Steps between C-alpha positions, in 0.01 A plus 500: 500500500727266697339386827802298611660627819874440508523513880268197545234713670134442439332720244310799631296501181162335472632179344773249576674263265581135572835556678333746738201269547737220598663725760168617641339156525802282567373268227695368205406543135355149467290537814363836385392356166358189672282728714367658179420172320156352583620158376787495751455367853677813629229724352389788720191680373583795726853549365533830310464470123768645271420788269633565150760776487563480128632230272579197710570703815282429802475663838290490815313784670699578813182572701357156410823327599508687832134412566569133424800501734295663776234230467750216556571371851857546610687198629801544719747241621568499873856628545764238574316209334611318189253563212398133474446481879362848549170573657308727270296787629255693287487872546230732384633785294 
């Protein structure tokens, strides 16, 4: 069964693969794997763990990814400011 969506939409199935995870989180591949590695300074014990899909294929439970995203504070940049000069405001989700 091919879970890849050709229109770049997020899977409506229960699992997402790495390209979809990157879109959902806004994180790159290296950052995702750093969050999974306890030896890495970017480790996040709350980051969703991948599951085996068969062979070398891995995926993430969509519900766990959504829960992790909901638990993160949102940071927005005040409009009109340059990113390096911007005042950051935290928003509750």
